[in-house]
C-alpha positions in Angstrom: 10.8 23.3 5.8 14.6 23.2 6.1 14.4 25.6 9.1 11.8 23.6 10.7 13.8 20.4 10.6 17.0 22.0 11.4 15.5 23.3 14.8 14.6 19.7 15.6 18.1 18.4 14.8 17.1 16.9 11.5 18.0 17.7 7.9 16.8 16.9 4.4 18.7 14.5 2.1 18.8 16.4 -1.1 19.5 13.3 -3.1 16.4 11.5 -1.9 14.0 14.6 -1.6 11.6 15.6 -4.3 8.8 18.0 -4.3 6.0 16.9 -6.7 2.6 17.9 -7.9 0.1 15.1 -7.1 -2.2 16.2 -9.8 0.5 15.2 -12.4 2.4 12.5 -10.8 2.0 9.9 -8.0 4.8 8.7 -5.7 5.8 5.7 -3.7 6.8 5.8 0.0 7.1 2.9 2.5 5.4 0.4 0.2 2.4 2.8 -0.6 1.6 4.5 -3.8 0.0 8.0 -3.2 -2.0 9.6 -5.9 -4.7 12.2 -6.4 -8.1 11.4 -8.0 -11.4 13.1 -8.9 -14.4 11.7 -6.9 -18.1 12.0 -7.0 -19.1 15.0 -4.7 -22.1 13.1 -3.3 -20.2 10.1 -2.3 -17.1 11.9 -0.7 -18.6 14.1 2.0 -16.0 14.4 4.7 -16.2 14.8 8.6 -17.0 18.6 8.3 -19.6 18.3 5.7 -17.4 19.5 2.7 -18.2 17.6 -0.5 -14.7 17.7 -2.0 -14.1 16.4 -5.6 -10.4 15.8 -5.1 -9.2 13.0 -2.8 -5.8 11.4 -2.1 -5.7 7.8 -2.7 -3.2 5.4 -1.3 -2.7 1.8 -2.0 -0.1 -1.0 -1.8 2.7 -0.6 -4.4 3.0 -3.2 -7.2 6.5 -3.9 -6.0 5.0 -4.9 -2.6 2.3 -7.0 -4.2 4.9 -8.9 -6.3 7.0 -9.5 -3.2 4.1 -11.1 -1.2 3.1 -13.2 -4.2 6.7 -14.5 -4.5 6.6 -15.4 -0.8 3.5 -17.3 -1.4 4.8 -19.1 -4.6 7.9 -20.1 -2.6 6.0 -21.8 0.2 3.9 -24.0 -2.2 6.2 -26.9 -2.8 5.0 -30.2 -4.1 4.4 -32.9 -1.6 4.3 -30.5 1.2 1.3 -30.8 3.6 -1.2 -28.1 3.7 -1.0 -27.6 7.3 2.8 -26.8 7.1 2.2 -24.4 4.2 -0.6 -22.7 6.1 1.5 -22.5 9.3 4.5 -20.9 7.5 2.3 -18.5 5.3 -0.1 -17.3 7.9 2.2 -14.9 9.9 3.7 -13.5 6.7 0.1 -12.9 5.2 -1.3 -11.5 8.5 1.6 -9.0 8.7 1.2 -7.9 5.2 -2.6 -7.5 5.3 -2.5 -5.6 8.7 0.0 -3.2 7.3 -2.1 -2.3 4.3 -5.6 -2.6 5.9 -6.0 1.2 6.5 -6.6 1.9 2.8 -10.0 1.2 1.2 -8.1 0.6 -2.1 -6.2 -2.3 -0.5 -9.3 -4.4 -1.2 -8.3 -4.7 -4.9 -4.8 -5.9 -3.8 -6.3 -8.5 -1.5 -8.5 -9.7 -4.3 -5.5 -10.1 -6.6 -3.6 -11.9 -3.6 -6.6 -14.2 -3.1 -6.7 -15.0 -6.7 -2.9 -15.8 -6.7 -3.2 -18.1 -3.8 -6.2 -19.9 -5.3 -4.2 -20.4 -8.6 -1.0 -21.5 -6.9 
């Protein structure tokens, strides 16, 4: 891998780089948590017809969920018209939701976010 990157003018930062086994440990990268899970063979038939029992799951990290919840809470101020709150929150929520929409596991995060908005 080092040779491959060096040919392209890139190098690995040894302080930040870690090789892990997904079977034992998950990792966080760019706001996503990547992990490996066992799945039902019947339910997980891929494009080529293989029925794999192991899938890589990625979902929004807890850190990112708490960040967006903090943003929501900060915008809900007493005696502020709802129209103003919606106008300020809409672009923030739209960006966050669009970034995490590619994962089917984002649905759970969206449900928790919806509950937080309702309770706020």
